[in-house]
KEVOFI-182726 format. One record per residue: x, y, z negated of N, C-alpha, C in turn; residue number from 0. Coordinates in steps of 0.05 Angstrom, whole numbers. Layout:
<node n_east="X" n_north="Y" n_up="Z" ca_east="X" ca_north="Y" ca_up="Z" c_east="X" c_north="Y" c_up="Z" num="NUM"/>
...
***
This chain:
<node n_east="17" n_north="-23" n_up="0" ca_east="0" ca_north="0" ca_up="0" c_east="18" c_north="25" c_up="0" num="0"/>
<node n_east="21" n_north="37" n_up="23" ca_east="37" ca_north="61" ca_up="25" c_east="19" c_north="83" c_up="37" num="1"/>
<node n_east="30" n_north="107" n_up="37" ca_east="14" ca_north="130" ca_up="46" c_east="18" c_north="137" c_up="75" num="2"/>
<node n_east="17" n_north="118" n_up="93" ca_east="20" ca_north="122" ca_up="122" c_east="-5" c_north="110" c_up="135" num="3"/>
<node n_east="-11" n_north="121" n_up="159" ca_east="-33" ca_north="110" ca_up="174" c_east="-27" c_north="81" c_up="182" num="4"/>
<node n_east="-45" n_north="64" n_up="175" ca_east="-43" ca_north="36" ca_up="183" c_east="-69" c_north="28" c_up="196" num="5"/>
<node n_east="-69" n_north="23" n_up="222" ca_east="-93" ca_north="19" ca_up="237" c_east="-107" c_north="-7" c_up="228" num="6"/>
<node n_east="-93" n_north="-27" n_up="219" ca_east="-105" ca_north="-51" ca_up="208" c_east="-121" c_north="-44" c_up="183" num="7"/>
<node n_east="-109" n_north="-28" n_up="165" ca_east="-122" ca_north="-20" ca_up="141" c_east="-147" c_north="-3" c_up="147" num="8"/>
<node n_east="-144" n_north="15" n_up="166" ca_east="-166" ca_north="33" ca_up="173" c_east="-189" c_north="16" c_up="184" num="9"/>
<node n_east="-183" n_north="-3" n_up="201" ca_east="-204" ca_north="-20" ca_up="213" c_east="-217" c_north="-37" c_up="191" num="10"/>
<node n_east="-202" n_north="-48" n_up="173" ca_east="-213" ca_north="-64" ca_up="151" c_east="-231" c_north="-48" c_up="134" num="11"/>
<node n_east="-222" n_north="-25" n_up="125" ca_east="-238" ca_north="-8" ca_up="107" c_east="-262" c_north="3" c_up="121" num="12"/>
<node n_east="-259" n_north="10" n_up="147" ca_east="-282" ca_north="19" ca_up="163" c_east="-304" c_north="-2" c_up="163" num="13"/>
<node n_east="-297" n_north="-26" n_up="169" ca_east="-317" ca_north="-48" ca_up="170" c_east="-329" c_north="-53" c_up="143" num="14"/>
<node n_east="-313" n_north="-53" n_up="122" ca_east="-323" ca_north="-57" ca_up="95" c_east="-343" c_north="-35" c_up="88" num="15"/>
<node n_east="-335" n_north="-10" n_up="92" ca_east="-353" ca_north="12" ca_up="86" c_east="-378" c_north="12" c_up="103" num="16"/>
<node n_east="-376" n_north="5" n_up="128" ca_east="-399" ca_north="4" ca_up="146" c_east="-419" c_north="-16" c_up="135" num="17"/>
<node n_east="-409" n_north="-38" n_up="125" ca_east="-427" ca_north="-59" ca_up="113" c_east="-440" c_north="-48" c_up="88" num="18"/>
<node n_east="-424" n_north="-35" n_up="71" ca_east="-434" ca_north="-25" ca_up="45" c_east="-455" c_north="-3" c_up="50" num="19"/>
<node n_east="-449" n_north="16" n_up="67" ca_east="-467" ca_north="38" ca_up="73" c_east="-492" c_north="29" c_up="87" num="20"/>
<node n_east="-490" n_north="6" n_up="101" ca_east="-513" ca_north="-6" ca_up="116" c_east="-527" c_north="15" c_up="133" num="21"/>
<node n_east="-512" n_north="29" n_up="149" ca_east="-522" ca_north="51" ca_up="166" c_east="-544" c_north="42" c_up="185" num="22"/>
<node n_east="-540" n_north="19" n_up="198" ca_east="-560" ca_north="9" ca_up="217" c_east="-584" c_north="-2" c_up="202" num="23"/>
<node n_east="-579" n_north="-16" n_up="181" ca_east="-601" ca_north="-28" ca_up="166" c_east="-619" c_north="-7" c_up="152" num="24"/>
<node n_east="-609" n_north="17" n_up="149" ca_east="-625" ca_north="38" ca_up="136" c_east="-643" c_north="53" c_up="155" num="25"/>
<node n_east="-642" n_north="47" n_up="180" ca_east="-659" ca_north="62" ca_up="200" c_east="-689" c_north="62" c_up="192" num="26"/>
<node n_east="-700" n_north="39" n_up="184" ca_east="-729" ca_north="40" ca_up="175" c_east="-733" c_north="57" c_up="151" num="27"/>
<node n_east="-713" n_north="59" n_up="133" ca_east="-716" ca_north="76" ca_up="110" c_east="-716" c_north="105" c_up="118" num="28"/>
<node n_east="-699" n_north="112" n_up="137" ca_east="-697" ca_north="140" ca_up="147" c_east="-724" c_north="147" c_up="161" num="29"/>
<node n_east="-734" n_north="129" n_up="177" ca_east="-759" ca_north="134" ca_up="191" c_east="-782" c_north="137" c_up="170" num="30"/>
<node n_east="-781" n_north="120" n_up="150" ca_east="-802" ca_north="122" ca_up="129" c_east="-801" c_north="149" c_up="115" num="31"/>
<node n_east="-777" n_north="159" n_up="109" ca_east="-774" ca_north="185" ca_up="95" c_east="-782" c_north="208" c_up="113" num="32"/>
<node n_east="-779" n_north="204" n_up="139" ca_east="-787" ca_north="225" ca_up="158" c_east="-817" c_north="231" c_up="156" num="33"/>
<node n_east="-832" n_north="211" n_up="147" ca_east="-861" ca_north="214" ca_up="145" c_east="-868" c_north="229" c_up="120" num="34"/>
<node n_east="-851" n_north="231" n_up="100" ca_east="-858" ca_north="243" ca_up="74" c_east="-844" c_north="270" c_up="69" num="35"/>
<node n_east="-827" n_north="278" n_up="87" ca_east="-813" ca_north="304" ca_up="83" c_east="-817" c_north="321" c_up="108" num="36"/>
<node n_east="-813" n_north="347" n_up="105" ca_east="-817" ca_north="365" ca_up="127" c_east="-797" c_north="359" c_up="150" num="37"/>
<node n_east="-772" n_north="355" n_up="142" ca_east="-751" ca_north="348" ca_up="162" c_east="-728" c_north="336" c_up="147" num="38"/>
<node n_east="-711" n_north="322" n_up="163" ca_east="-687" ca_north="311" ca_up="152" c_east="-664" c_north="328" c_up="163" num="39"/>
<node n_east="-648" n_north="339" n_up="145" ca_east="-625" ca_north="354" ca_up="153" c_east="-602" c_north="334" c_up="157" num="40"/>
<node n_east="-598" n_north="324" n_up="182" ca_east="-579" ca_north="304" ca_up="188" c_east="-551" c_north="312" c_up="180" num="41"/>
<node n_east="-544" n_north="337" n_up="186" ca_east="-518" ca_north="347" ca_up="179" c_east="-515" c_north="348" c_up="149" num="42"/>
<node n_east="-535" n_north="358" n_up="135" ca_east="-534" ca_north="359" ca_up="106" c_east="-531" c_north="332" c_up="93" num="43"/>
<node n_east="-546" n_north="312" n_up="103" ca_east="-544" ca_north="285" ca_up="92" c_east="-517" c_north="274" c_up="97" num="44"/>
<node n_east="-506" n_north="278" n_up="121" ca_east="-479" ca_north="268" ca_up="127" c_east="-458" c_north="282" c_up="110" num="45"/>
<node n_east="-459" n_north="308" n_up="107" ca_east="-440" ca_north="323" ca_up="91" c_east="-442" c_north="315" c_up="62" num="46"/>
<node n_east="-467" n_north="313" n_up="51" ca_east="-470" ca_north="305" ca_up="23" c_east="-459" c_north="277" c_up="18" num="47"/>
<node n_east="-464" n_north="259" n_up="37" ca_east="-454" ca_north="232" ca_up="35" c_east="-423" c_north="232" c_up="35" num="48"/>
<node n_east="-411" n_north="248" n_up="53" ca_east="-382" ca_north="250" ca_up="54" c_east="-370" c_north="262" c_up="28" num="49"/>
<node n_east="-383" n_north="282" n_up="18" ca_east="-373" ca_north="294" ca_up="-7" c_east="-374" c_north="274" c_up="-30" num="50"/>
<node n_east="-397" n_north="260" n_up="-32" ca_east="-399" ca_north="240" ca_up="-53" c_east="-379" c_north="217" c_up="-50" num="51"/>
<node n_east="-375" n_north="208" n_up="-25" ca_east="-356" ca_north="186" ca_up="-21" c_east="-327" c_north="195" c_up="-28" num="52"/>
<node n_east="-320" n_north="220" n_up="-21" ca_east="-294" ca_north="230" ca_up="-28" c_east="-291" c_north="233" c_up="-59" num="53"/>
<node n_east="-312" n_north="243" n_up="-72" ca_east="-312" ca_north="245" ca_up="-101" c_east="-308" c_north="218" c_up="-114" num="54"/>
<node n_east="-323" n_north="198" n_up="-103" ca_east="-320" ca_north="171" ca_up="-114" c_east="-292" c_north="160" c_up="-111" num="55"/>
<node n_east="-280" n_north="166" n_up="-88" ca_east="-253" ca_north="156" ca_up="-82" c_east="-233" c_north="168" c_up="-101" num="56"/>
<node n_east="-234" n_north="194" n_up="-104" ca_east="-214" ca_north="208" ca_up="-119" c_east="-220" c_north="212" c_up="-149" num="57"/>
<node n_east="-246" n_north="212" n_up="-156" ca_east="-254" ca_north="217" ca_up="-184" c_east="-272" c_north="196" c_up="-196" num="58"/>
<node n_east="-278" n_north="175" n_up="-181" ca_east="-298" ca_north="156" ca_up="-190" c_east="-293" c_north="144" c_up="-217" num="59"/>
<node n_east="-269" n_north="134" n_up="-222" ca_east="-263" ca_north="122" ca_up="-248" c_east="-265" c_north="143" c_up="-270" num="60"/>
<node n_east="-255" n_north="167" n_up="-264" ca_east="-255" ca_north="188" ca_up="-284" c_east="-284" c_north="196" c_up="-291" num="61"/>
<node n_east="-301" n_north="199" n_up="-271" ca_east="-329" ca_north="207" ca_up="-275" c_east="-343" c_north="187" c_up="-294" num="62"/>
<node n_east="-341" n_north="161" n_up="-288" ca_east="-354" ca_north="141" ca_up="-305" c_east="-342" c_north="142" c_up="-333" num="63"/>
<node n_east="-316" n_north="143" n_up="-335" ca_east="-304" ca_north="144" ca_up="-362" c_east="-312" c_north="169" c_up="-377" num="64"/>
<node n_east="-313" n_north="192" n_up="-364" ca_east="-320" ca_north="217" ca_up="-377" c_east="-348" c_north="216" c_up="-389" num="65"/>
<node n_east="-366" n_north="203" n_up="-376" ca_east="-393" ca_north="200" ca_up="-387" c_east="-398" c_north="174" c_up="-402" num="66"/>
<node n_east="-376" n_north="159" n_up="-405" ca_east="-377" ca_north="134" ca_up="-419" c_east="-398" c_north="115" c_up="-408" num="67"/>
<node n_east="-398" n_north="114" n_up="-381" ca_east="-416" ca_north="97" ca_up="-367" c_east="-400" c_north="74" c_up="-355" num="68"/>
<node n_east="-408" n_north="50" n_up="-360" ca_east="-394" ca_north="27" ca_up="-348" c_east="-406" c_north="22" c_up="-320" num="69"/>
<node n_east="-390" n_north="8" n_up="-304" ca_east="-398" ca_north="2" ca_up="-277" c_east="-425" c_north="-12" c_up="-276" num="70"/>
<node n_east="-430" n_north="-30" n_up="-294" ca_east="-455" ca_north="-45" ca_up="-294" c_east="-480" c_north="-27" c_up="-298" num="71"/>
<node n_east="-478" n_north="-9" n_up="-316" ca_east="-500" ca_north="10" ca_up="-321" c_east="-505" c_north="27" c_up="-296" num="72"/>
<node n_east="-484" n_north="37" n_up="-284" ca_east="-487" ca_north="54" ca_up="-261" c_east="-499" c_north="38" c_up="-238" num="73"/>
<node n_east="-490" n_north="14" n_up="-234" ca_east="-500" ca_north="-3" ca_up="-213" c_east="-530" c_north="-10" c_up="-217" num="74"/>
<node n_east="-537" n_north="-15" n_up="-243" ca_east="-565" ca_north="-22" ca_up="-249" c_east="-583" c_north="2" c_up="-243" num="75"/>
<node n_east="-574" n_north="26" n_up="-250" ca_east="-590" ca_north="50" ca_up="-245" c_east="-594" c_north="53" c_up="-215" num="76"/>
<node n_east="-573" n_north="50" n_up="-199" ca_east="-576" ca_north="51" ca_up="-170" c_east="-594" c_north="29" c_up="-159" num="77"/>
<node n_east="-592" n_north="5" n_up="-171" ca_east="-610" ca_north="-17" ca_up="-163" c_east="-639" c_north="-10" c_up="-168" num="78"/>
<node n_east="-645" n_north="3" n_up="-191" ca_east="-672" ca_north="11" ca_up="-198" c_east="-683" c_north="30" c_up="-177" num="79"/>
<node n_east="-667" n_north="50" n_up="-169" ca_east="-676" ca_north="70" ca_up="-149" c_east="-681" c_north="56" c_up="-122" num="80"/>
<node n_east="-663" n_north="38" n_up="-115" ca_east="-667" ca_north="23" ca_up="-90" c_east="-693" c_north="6" c_up="-91" num="81"/>
<node n_east="-699" n_north="-5" n_up="-115" ca_east="-723" ca_north="-21" ca_up="-119" c_east="-748" c_north="-3" c_up="-113" num="82"/>
<node n_east="-747" n_north="21" n_up="-123" ca_east="-769" ca_north="40" ca_up="-119" c_east="-773" c_north="47" c_up="-90" num="83"/>
<node n_east="-750" n_north="52" n_up="-76" ca_east="-751" ca_north="58" ca_up="-48" c_east="-763" c_north="35" c_up="-32" num="84"/>
<node n_east="-754" n_north="11" n_up="-38" ca_east="-764" ca_north="-13" ca_up="-25" c_east="-794" c_north="-17" c_up="-31" num="85"/>
<node n_east="-803" n_north="-11" n_up="-55" ca_east="-831" ca_north="-14" ca_up="-62" c_east="-848" c_north="6" c_up="-46" num="86"/>
<node n_east="-837" n_north="30" n_up="-43" ca_east="-851" ca_north="50" ca_up="-26" c_east="-855" c_north="40" c_up="2" num="87"/>
<node n_east="-835" n_north="28" n_up="13" ca_east="-836" ca_north="18" ca_up="40" c_east="-855" c_north="-6" c_up="43" num="88"/>
<node n_east="-854" n_north="-24" n_up="24" ca_east="-869" ca_north="-49" ca_up="26" c_east="-899" c_north="-44" c_up="20" num="89"/>
<node n_east="-904" n_north="-30" n_up="-1" ca_east="-932" ca_north="-27" ca_up="-10" c_east="-946" c_north="-3" c_up="3" num="90"/>
<node n_east="-931" n_north="16" n_up="12" ca_east="-942" ca_north="39" ca_up="24" c_east="-951" c_north="60" c_up="5" num="91"/>
<node n_east="-939" n_north="60" n_up="-19" ca_east="-945" ca_north="80" ca_up="-39" c_east="-923" c_north="101" c_up="-38" num="92"/>
<node n_east="-929" n_north="124" n_up="-49" ca_east="-909" ca_north="146" ca_up="-50" c_east="-900" c_north="150" c_up="-78" num="93"/>
<node n_east="-875" n_north="141" n_up="-84" ca_east="-863" ca_north="145" ca_up="-110" c_east="-847" c_north="170" c_up="-111" num="94"/>
<node n_east="-831" n_north="175" n_up="-90" ca_east="-816" ca_north="200" ca_up="-88" c_east="-833" c_north="221" c_up="-76" num="95"/>
<node n_east="-848" n_north="235" n_up="-93" ca_east="-867" ca_north="255" ca_up="-84" c_east="-852" c_north="281" c_up="-77" num="96"/>
<node n_east="-864" n_north="295" n_up="-58" ca_east="-853" ca_north="321" ca_up="-50" c_east="-859" c_north="340" c_up="-72" num="97"/>
<node n_east="-838" n_north="347" n_up="-88" ca_east="-842" ca_north="364" ca_up="-111" c_east="-837" c_north="393" c_up="-105" num="98"/>
<node n_east="-834" n_north="400" n_up="-79" ca_east="-830" ca_north="427" ca_up="-71" c_east="-802" c_north="437" c_up="-71" num="99"/>
<node n_east="-783" n_north="422" n_up="-81" ca_east="-755" ca_north="431" ca_up="-81" c_east="-743" c_north="430" c_up="-53" num="100"/>
<node n_east="-726" n_north="448" n_up="-47" ca_east="-713" ca_north="449" ca_up="-20" c_east="-697" c_north="423" c_up="-15" num="101"/>
<node n_east="-684" n_north="412" n_up="-35" ca_east="-669" ca_north="387" ca_up="-31" c_east="-686" c_north="365" c_up="-21" num="102"/>
<node n_east="-711" n_north="364" n_up="-30" ca_east="-730" ca_north="343" ca_up="-21" c_east="-737" c_north="347" c_up="8" num="103"/>
<node n_east="-739" n_north="372" n_up="16" ca_east="-746" ca_north="377" ca_up="44" c_east="-725" c_north="367" c_up="63" num="104"/>
<node n_east="-701" n_north="366" n_up="55" ca_east="-680" ca_north="357" ca_up="72" c_east="-674" c_north="328" c_up="70" num="105"/>
<node n_east="-685" n_north="315" n_up="49" ca_east="-682" ca_north="286" ca_up="44" c_east="-653" c_north="278" c_up="37" num="106"/>
<node n_east="-638" n_north="298" n_up="28" ca_east="-611" ca_north="291" ca_up="19" c_east="-612" c_north="271" c_up="-4" num="107"/>
<node n_east="-632" n_north="276" n_up="-22" ca_east="-638" ca_north="256" ca_up="-43" c_east="-665" c_north="245" c_up="-34" num="108"/>
<node n_east="-668" n_north="220" n_up="-30" ca_east="-652" ca_north="197" ca_up="-37" c_east="-636" c_north="185" c_up="-14" num="109"/>
<node n_east="-632" n_north="199" n_up="8" ca_east="-616" ca_north="187" ca_up="30" c_east="-586" c_north="187" c_up="24" num="110"/>
<node n_east="-575" n_north="211" n_up="20" ca_east="-546" ca_north="213" ca_up="15" c_east="-540" c_north="198" c_up="-11" num="111"/>
<node n_east="-556" n_north="204" n_up="-32" ca_east="-554" ca_north="190" ca_up="-57" c_east="-581" c_north="181" c_up="-66" num="112"/>
<node n_east="-586" n_north="156" n_up="-71" ca_east="-567" ca_north="135" ca_up="-75" c_east="-564" c_north="116" c_up="-51" num="113"/>
<node n_east="-579" n_north="121" n_up="-29" ca_east="-579" ca_north="102" ca_up="-7" c_east="-552" c_north="98" c_up="6" num="114"/>
<node n_east="-539" n_north="119" n_up="15" ca_east="-513" ca_north="116" ca_up="28" c_east="-490" c_north="117" c_up="9" num="115"/>
<node n_east="-491" n_north="136" n_up="-10" ca_east="-469" ca_north="139" ca_up="-29" c_east="-479" c_north="133" c_up="-57" num="116"/>
<node n_east="-487" n_north="109" n_up="-61" ca_east="-497" ca_north="101" ca_up="-88" c_east="-476" c_north="85" c_up="-104" num="117"/>
<node n_east="-486" n_north="70" n_up="-122" ca_east="-469" ca_north="56" ca_up="-141" c_east="-451" c_north="36" c_up="-126" num="118"/>
<node n_east="-462" n_north="23" n_up="-106" ca_east="-446" ca_north="3" ca_up="-91" c_east="-422" c_north="17" c_up="-77" num="119"/>
<node n_east="-427" n_north="40" n_up="-66" ca_east="-406" ca_north="55" ca_up="-52" c_east="-385" c_north="64" c_up="-72" num="120"/>
<node n_east="-394" n_north="73" n_up="-96" ca_east="-375" ca_north="82" ca_up="-116" c_east="-357" c_north="60" c_up="-125" num="121"/>
<node n_east="-369" n_north="38" n_up="-134" ca_east="-353" ca_north="16" ca_up="-144" c_east="-335" c_north="4" c_up="-122" num="122"/>
<node n_east="-345" n_north="3" n_up="-97" ca_east="-329" ca_north="-7" ca_up="-75" c_east="-305" c_north="10" c_up="-69" num="123"/>
<node n_east="-309" n_north="37" n_up="-69" ca_east="-287" ca_north="55" ca_up="-64" c_east="-266" c_north="54" c_up="-86" num="124"/>
<node n_east="-275" n_north="51" n_up="-110" ca_east="-256" ca_north="49" ca_up="-133" c_east="-239" c_north="24" c_up="-129" num="125"/>
<node n_east="-252" n_north="2" n_up="-121" ca_east="-238" ca_north="-24" ca_up="-117" c_east="-219" c_north="-21" c_up="-93" num="126"/>
<node n_east="-229" n_north="-10" n_up="-71" ca_east="-213" ca_north="-7" ca_up="-47" c_east="-188" c_north="10" c_up="-52" num="127"/>
<node n_east="-191" n_north="30" n_up="-69" ca_east="-168" ca_north="48" ca_up="-74" c_east="-145" c_north="33" c_up="-88" num="128"/>
<node n_east="-151" n_north="10" n_up="-100" ca_east="-130" ca_north="-6" ca_up="-112" c_east="-116" c_north="-25" c_up="-92" num="129"/>
<node n_east="-129" n_north="-27" n_up="-68" ca_east="-119" ca_north="-46" ca_up="-48" c_east="-107" c_north="-33" c_up="-23" num="130"/>
<node n_east="-118" n_north="-9" n_up="-17" ca_east="-110" ca_north="4" ca_up="8" c_east="-101" c_north="33" c_up="2" num="131"/>
<node n_east="-86" n_north="43" n_up="21" ca_east="-76" ca_north="71" ca_up="20" c_east="-99" c_north="90" c_up="22" num="132"/>
<node n_east="-98" n_north="111" n_up="5" ca_east="-120" ca_north="131" ca_up="5" c_east="-123" c_north="145" c_up="32" num="133"/>
<node n_east="-102" n_north="150" n_up="46" ca_east="-104" ca_north="163" ca_up="72" c_east="-120" c_north="146" c_up="92" num="134"/>
<node n_east="-116" n_north="120" n_up="90" ca_east="-131" ca_north="101" ca_up="108" c_east="-160" c_north="99" c_up="99" num="135"/>
<node n_east="-165" n_north="101" n_up="73" ca_east="-193" ca_north="100" ca_up="64" c_east="-207" c_north="126" c_up="72" num="136"/>
<node n_east="-194" n_north="148" n_up="70" ca_east="-206" ca_north="174" ca_up="78" c_east="-212" c_north="173" c_up="108" num="137"/>
<node n_east="-194" n_north="162" n_up="124" ca_east="-199" ca_north="160" ca_up="153" c_east="-223" c_north="142" c_up="158" num="138"/>
<node n_east="-225" n_north="120" n_up="144" ca_east="-248" ca_north="102" ca_up="147" c_east="-274" c_north="115" c_up="139" num="139"/>
<node n_east="-273" n_north="131" n_up="118" ca_east="-297" ca_north="146" ca_up="109" c_east="-306" c_north="165" c_up="131" num="140"/>
<node n_east="-287" n_north="180" n_up="143" ca_east="-293" ca_north="199" ca_up="164" c_east="-305" c_north="185" c_up="189" num="141"/>
<node n_east="-295" n_north="162" n_up="196" ca_east="-306" ca_north="146" ca_up="218" c_east="-335" c_north="138" c_up="212" num="142"/>
<node n_east="-339" n_north="129" n_up="188" ca_east="-366" ca_north="121" ca_up="180" c_east="-386" c_north="145" c_up="179" num="143"/>
<node n_east="-376" n_north="168" n_up="172" ca_east="-393" ca_north="192" ca_up="171" c_east="-402" c_north="199" c_up="200" num="144"/>
<node n_east="-384" n_north="197" n_up="219" ca_east="-391" ca_north="202" ca_up="247" c_east="-412" c_north="182" c_up="256" num="145"/>
<node n_east="-408" n_north="156" n_up="249" ca_east="-428" ca_north="136" ca_up="256" c_east="-455" c_north="141" c_up="242" num="146"/>
<node n_east="-454" n_north="150" n_up="217" ca_east="-479" ca_north="156" ca_up="202" c_east="-494" c_north="179" c_up="216" num="147"/>
<node n_east="-480" n_north="200" n_up="223" ca_east="-493" ca_north="223" ca_up="237" c_east="-506" c_north="214" c_up="263" num="148"/>
<node n_east="-492" n_north="198" n_up="278" ca_east="-502" ca_north="189" ca_up="304" c_east="-528" c_north="173" c_up="300" num="149"/>
<node n_east="-528" n_north="155" n_up="281" ca_east="-551" ca_north="138" ca_up="276" c_east="-574" c_north="155" c_up="266" num="150"/>
<node n_east="-569" n_north="174" n_up="247" ca_east="-590" ca_north="191" ca_up="237" c_east="-602" c_north="208" c_up="260" num="151"/>
<node n_east="-584" n_north="218" n_up="277" ca_east="-593" ca_north="235" ca_up="299" c_east="-610" c_north="220" c_up="319" num="152"/>
<node n_east="-604" n_north="194" n_up="323" ca_east="-618" ca_north="177" ca_up="343" c_east="-643" c_north="164" c_up="331" num="153"/>
<node n_east="-648" n_north="168" n_up="305" ca_east="-670" ca_north="153" ca_up="292" c_east="-697" c_north="159" c_up="306" num="154"/>
<node n_east="-702" n_north="183" n_up="315" ca_east="-727" ca_north="189" ca_up="329" c_east="-729" c_north="174" c_up="355" num="155"/>
<node n_east="-707" n_north="171" n_up="370" ca_east="-708" ca_north="155" ca_up="395" c_east="-712" c_north="126" c_up="389" num="156"/>
<node n_east="-699" n_north="116" n_up="368" ca_east="-703" ca_north="88" ca_up="359" c_east="-732" c_north="84" c_up="352" num="157"/>
<node n_east="-744" n_north="103" n_up="338" ca_east="-772" ca_north="101" ca_up="331" c_east="-790" c_north="100" c_up="356" num="158"/>
<node n_east="-785" n_north="116" n_up="376" ca_east="-801" ca_north="116" ca_up="400" c_east="-798" c_north="89" c_up="415" num="159"/>
<node n_east="-774" n_north="78" n_up="416" ca_east="-770" ca_north="53" ca_up="429" c_east="-785" c_north="30" c_up="415" num="160"/>
<node n_east="-784" n_north="30" n_up="389" ca_east="-796" ca_north="8" ca_up="374" c_east="-827" c_north="11" c_up="373" num="161"/>
<node n_east="-837" n_north="35" n_up="374" ca_east="-866" ca_north="39" ca_up="372" c_east="-876" c_north="36" c_up="344" num="162"/>
<node n_east="-902" n_north="41" n_up="340" ca_east="-915" ca_north="41" ca_up="314" c_east="-913" c_north="13" c_up="301" num="163"/>
<node n_east="-919" n_north="-8" n_up="317" ca_east="-919" ca_north="-35" ca_up="306" c_east="-891" c_north="-44" c_up="298" num="164"/>
<node n_east="-872" n_north="-37" n_up="315" ca_east="-844" ca_north="-44" ca_up="309" c_east="-834" c_north="-31" c_up="284" num="165"/>
<node n_east="-841" n_north="-5" n_up="281" ca_east="-832" ca_north="10" ca_up="257" c_east="-846" c_north="-1" c_up="232" num="166"/>
<node n_east="-872" n_north="-7" n_up="234" ca_east="-886" ca_north="-19" ca_up="211" c_east="-873" c_north="-45" c_up="203" num="167"/>
<node n_east="-867" n_north="-62" n_up="223" ca_east="-854" ca_north="-88" ca_up="217" c_east="-827" c_north="-83" c_up="203" num="168"/>
<node n_east="-811" n_north="-66" n_up="215" ca_east="-784" ca_north="-61" ca_up="204" c_east="-786" c_north="-49" c_up="176" num="169"/>
<node n_east="-806" n_north="-31" n_up="172" ca_east="-809" ca_north="-18" ca_up="146" c_east="-815" c_north="-39" c_up="125" num="170"/>
<node n_east="-834" n_north="-57" n_up="131" ca_east="-842" ca_north="-77" ca_up="111" c_east="-819" c_north="-97" c_up="107" num="171"/>
<node n_east="-806" n_north="-105" n_up="129" ca_east="-784" ca_north="-125" ca_up="127" c_east="-761" c_north="-114" c_up="111" num="172"/>
<node n_east="-753" n_north="-89" n_up="117" ca_east="-730" ca_north="-77" ca_up="103" c_east="-738" c_north="-69" c_up="74" num="173"/>
<node n_east="-764" n_north="-64" n_up="70" ca_east="-773" ca_north="-59" ca_up="43" c_east="-769" c_north="-83" c_up="25" num="174"/>
<node n_east="-775" n_north="-107" n_up="36" ca_east="-771" ca_north="-132" ca_up="21" c_east="-741" c_north="-136" c_up="17" num="175"/>
<node n_east="-725" n_north="-132" n_up="38" ca_east="-696" ca_north="-135" ca_up="35" c_east="-684" c_north="-116" c_up="15" num="176"/>
<node n_east="-694" n_north="-91" n_up="15" ca_east="-684" ca_north="-71" ca_up="-5" c_east="-691" c_north="-79" c_up="-33" num="177"/>
<node n_east="-715" n_north="-89" n_up="-37" ca_east="-723" ca_north="-99" ca_up="-64" c_east="-705" c_north="-122" c_up="-72" num="178"/>
<node n_east="-700" n_north="-140" n_up="-53" ca_east="-683" ca_north="-164" ca_up="-59" c_east="-654" c_north="-155" c_up="-66" num="179"/>
<node n_east="-644" n_north="-136" n_up="-51" ca_east="-617" ca_north="-125" ca_up="-57" c_east="-617" c_north="-112" c_up="-85" num="180"/>
<node n_east="-638" n_north="-96" n_up="-91" ca_east="-640" ca_north="-83" ca_up="-117" c_east="-640" c_north="-103" c_up="-139" num="181"/>
<node n_east="-656" n_north="-124" n_up="-136" ca_east="-658" ca_north="-145" ca_up="-157" c_east="-631" c_north="-159" c_up="-160" num="182"/>
<node n_east="-617" n_north="-164" n_up="-138" ca_east="-591" ca_north="-176" ca_up="-139" c_east="-572" c_north="-159" c_up="-155" num="183"/>
<node n_east="-572" n_north="-133" n_up="-149" ca_east="-554" ca_north="-114" ca_up="-163" c_east="-560" c_north="-114" c_up="-193" num="184"/>
<node n_east="-586" n_north="-112" n_up="-199" ca_east="-594" ca_north="-111" ca_up="-227" c_east="-587" c_north="-137" c_up="-241" num="185"/>
<node n_east="-594" n_north="-159" n_up="-228" ca_east="-589" ca_north="-186" ca_up="-240" c_east="-559" c_north="-191" c_up="-244" num="186"/>
<node n_east="-543" n_north="-184" n_up="-225" ca_east="-514" ca_north="-189" ca_up="-227" c_east="-501" c_north="-172" c_up="-248" num="187"/>
<node n_east="-513" n_north="-149" n_up="-255" ca_east="-501" ca_north="-131" ca_up="-275" c_east="-513" c_north="-134" c_up="-302" num="188"/>
<node n_east="-537" n_north="-146" n_up="-304" ca_east="-550" ca_north="-148" ca_up="-330" c_east="-535" c_north="-167" c_up="-349" num="189"/>
<node n_east="-520" n_north="-185" n_up="-337" ca_east="-505" ca_north="-204" ca_up="-354" c_east="-482" c_north="-191" c_up="-369" num="190"/>
<node n_east="-474" n_north="-167" n_up="-360" ca_east="-452" ca_north="-153" ca_up="-373" c_east="-460" c_north="-137" c_up="-398" num="191"/>
<node n_east="-486" n_north="-139" n_up="-405" ca_east="-495" ca_north="-125" ca_up="-429" c_east="-494" c_north="-143" c_up="-454" num="192"/>
***
């Protein structure tokens, strides 16, 4: 682990982060949120995600220690929020109500946090920083942010191609998957209490 560009490291970390951020798998969630907010600020979501990922990389361990929060508690809180988002998608209820705040209008919360830059991202980046050079991790984060912006920007076209039935199917299907992921996160971390 040295501080030089290593394309193998960049590729490895890019693929790992792409899997963790689940940019493609989140398309139904983005489409679902587009129905409940005035608009999605794609640039804002991407920038907020990038800021959070960088904070996690450089200050993640310090943040958790400063608040005396262990990884398991943080992961369980993120799992609970993902469970609520999945429930919204599956059952068709609105849990994250439009409370009039500007942040809600842009959907930065809950898209940037906790969906893209949640507990899984934080713990993963802390772990990756022990295995890979930070310059290569930063490069991989930047690549993933470009991919995130592209997918967010194309979500309307994807919605048109899939049609109402396709979107409904994906929303219900990914709602179940999100609930399952949330339960897995909570279950795997509850043993640490």
